[in-house]
C-alpha positions in Angstrom: 38.5 -22.5 4.2 41.5 -25.0 4.3 42.9 -23.5 1.1 42.5 -20.0 2.4 44.1 -21.0 5.7 47.1 -22.6 4.0 47.8 -19.9 1.4 50.8 -17.7 1.9 50.3 -14.4 3.5 52.3 -11.4 2.5 52.8 -8.3 4.6 54.5 -5.0 4.0 56.3 -3.0 6.7 56.2 0.7 6.3 58.9 2.9 7.4 58.2 4.6 10.7 58.0 8.4 10.3 60.3 10.5 12.4 58.9 11.9 15.6 59.2 15.6 14.4 57.0 14.8 11.4 54.5 12.9 13.4 54.3 15.8 15.9 53.6 18.3 13.1 50.8 16.1 11.7 49.3 15.7 15.3 49.4 19.5 15.8 47.7 20.1 12.4 44.9 17.6 13.2 44.3 19.1 16.6 44.1 22.5 15.0 41.4 21.3 12.6 39.4 19.8 15.5 39.7 23.1 17.4 38.5 25.2 14.5 35.5 22.8 14.0 34.7 23.2 17.7 35.0 27.0 17.5 32.7 27.1 14.4 30.1 24.9 16.2 30.1 27.0 19.3 29.9 30.2 17.3 27.0 28.9 15.3 25.1 27.9 18.5 25.9 31.2 20.2 24.7 33.1 17.1 21.4 31.2 16.9 20.8 31.6 20.7 21.5 35.3 20.5 19.0 35.8 17.6 16.5 33.6 19.4 16.7 35.8 22.5 16.2 38.9 20.4 13.1 37.3 18.8 14.5 37.2 15.3 13.0 33.9 14.5 9.5 34.6 15.8 6.6 35.8 13.7 6.0 39.6 13.9 2.3 39.4 13.1 -0.3 36.6 13.4 -4.0 36.3 12.4 -5.8 34.3 15.1 -9.2 32.7 15.1 -11.1 31.4 18.1 -14.2 29.3 18.3 -17.8 30.4 18.8 -17.9 29.7 22.6 -19.7 32.2 24.8 -19.1 32.9 28.4 -22.5 34.2 29.6 -21.3 35.6 32.9 -17.9 37.0 32.3 -16.4 39.0 35.2 -14.9 42.3 34.0 -13.1 44.7 36.2 -15.0 48.0 36.7 -18.3 46.5 35.7 -20.6 45.3 38.4 -22.9 43.2 36.3 -21.6 40.1 34.6 -21.4 40.4 30.8 -21.6 37.9 27.9 -18.2 37.3 26.4 -18.0 36.0 22.8 -14.5 34.6 22.3 -14.8 35.3 18.6 -14.6 39.0 19.5 -10.9 38.3 20.1 -10.4 37.2 16.4 -8.0 39.3 14.4 -4.4 40.4 14.2 -1.9 40.0 17.0 1.5 41.6 16.8 4.7 40.8 18.7 5.1 43.4 21.4 8.7 44.4 21.3 8.2 46.9 24.1 7.2 44.2 26.6 10.1 42.0 25.3 9.8 38.3 26.1 7.8 36.4 28.7 9.4 33.2 30.0 11.6 33.2 27.0 8.8 33.6 24.4 7.3 36.6 22.6 4.2 38.4 23.7 1.5 39.0 21.1 -0.9 41.9 21.6 -4.3 42.2 20.1 -4.6 45.0 17.4 -7.5 47.3 16.9 -9.9 46.1 14.2 -11.3 49.5 13.4 -8.4 52.0 13.3 -6.4 51.0 10.3 -4.9 48.1 12.0 -3.1 50.1 14.7 -2.7 49.2 18.4 -5.5 50.1 20.8 -5.2 53.5 22.4 -7.9 53.5 25.1 -9.2 49.9 24.9 -7.2 47.2 26.6 -6.4 44.4 24.1 -5.9 40.7 24.9 -2.5 39.0 24.9 -1.1 35.7 23.9 2.0 34.6 25.8 3.8 31.6 27.2 3.5 30.9 31.0 6.1 28.6 32.5 3.9 28.1 35.6 1.2 26.7 33.3 3.7 25.1 30.9 1.5 26.3 28.1 0.6 29.2 25.8 -2.4 31.2 27.1 -4.8 33.9 26.0 -5.1 36.5 28.8 -6.8 39.8 29.4 -5.9 42.2 32.1 -9.6 43.3 32.7 -11.2 39.8 32.6 -11.0 37.3 35.4 -12.5 33.9 35.9 -13.9 34.4 39.5 -14.5 37.0 42.1 -12.1 35.0 44.3 -8.6 36.3 43.9 -6.7 34.2 41.4 -3.4 33.2 43.1 -1.9 32.2 39.8 0.8 34.5 38.4 -0.7 33.9 34.9 -4.5 34.2 34.8 -5.9 32.9 31.5 -9.0 32.5 29.5 -7.7 29.9 27.0 -4.7 27.6 27.6 -2.9 25.3 25.2 -1.9 21.8 26.0 1.3 21.5 28.0 4.2 22.3 25.7 7.8 23.7 25.7 7.4 25.0 22.1 8.9 28.4 21.4 7.0 29.0 18.2 3.3 29.6 18.7 2.5 28.4 15.2 3.8 24.9 16.1 1.4 24.5 19.0 -1.2 21.9 18.0 -4.4 20.5 19.5 -7.5 22.1 21.1 -7.0 24.5 24.0 -8.7 24.5 27.4 -11.3 27.3 27.6 -13.1 29.0 30.5 -16.8 29.6 30.0 -17.8 29.6 33.7 -16.3 26.1 34.0 -13.3 24.4 32.3 -13.9 22.9 28.9 -11.4 21.1 26.8 -12.7 21.9 23.3 -11.5 25.5 22.9 -10.7 26.3 19.3 -7.5 28.1 18.4 -6.0 28.7 15.0 -3.1 31.0 14.1 -1.4 31.8 10.8 1.7 33.9 10.0 0.8 37.2 8.3 4.1 37.4 6.4 3.2 37.3 2.7 5.1 35.9 -0.3 2.9 37.1 -3.1 -0.4 38.7 -4.1 -2.3 35.5 -3.3 -1.4 35.9 0.3 -3.0 39.3 0.2 -6.2 37.9 -1.3 -5.4 39.9 -4.5 -6.5 43.1 -2.7 -3.1 44.5 -2.6 0.6 43.9 -3.2 3.2 42.0 -1.1 6.0 44.4 -0.2 8.9 43.2 1.9 6.8 40.5 3.5 3.8 42.8 4.3 0.6 43.4 2.4 -0.2 46.9 1.2 -3.9 47.1 0.4 -5.1 48.8 -2.7 -7.3 51.9 -2.4 -10.3 49.8 -3.5 -9.9 47.8 -0.3 -11.2 50.8 1.6 -8.5 50.8 4.3 -4.9 49.9 4.8 -3.9 46.8 6.7 -0.5 45.3 7.1 -1.8 41.9 8.1 -2.1 39.8 4.9 -4.6 37.3 6.1 -6.9 40.1 7.4 -7.7 41.6 4.0 
């Protein structure tokens, strides 16, 4: 340390650049920073615009519920309570572009299981949507209610996820709350994206064309949902 402290120190003095040159360099650096800011804002705006249009959401899902049964379901237009098997709601759900978004998230509508995978015509299908009032994704049906007492909630539900702010339904984890005459916390919910990448995603019963499965004639019917074949 003593040797280092006593050693000679050399310094070099650089010529100070003229003000005009320093000004040009400063303007150039500010321009680079401004372009970076514009690129960042444009990227954020582009992503936000596509998100609001639903570009990043799945168009079609295959959903599976548990085997729970509600033995006294209250259905509008039917006087006597009916047994409701939640597994009846299993199947394909498609993003409903007509209804747009609900609380900033897509609405998925149940698809008919018997008419070549097309939307219901007379039957009312279930819906999966996000409700900000519940801070959760829910399964709801316009004709089924939990009680004869008027539900003051603006989002009646039959199944409800755990509280989340997730925009993508496929990223919602954990068991859902389910109503079977009383509230239970072990409701099963499992969803997969129907977009295919190859024949294996179509269970080798068809071909994958532009992300959608086209069933072969041997399959007996045509379904667009890959996981439903």
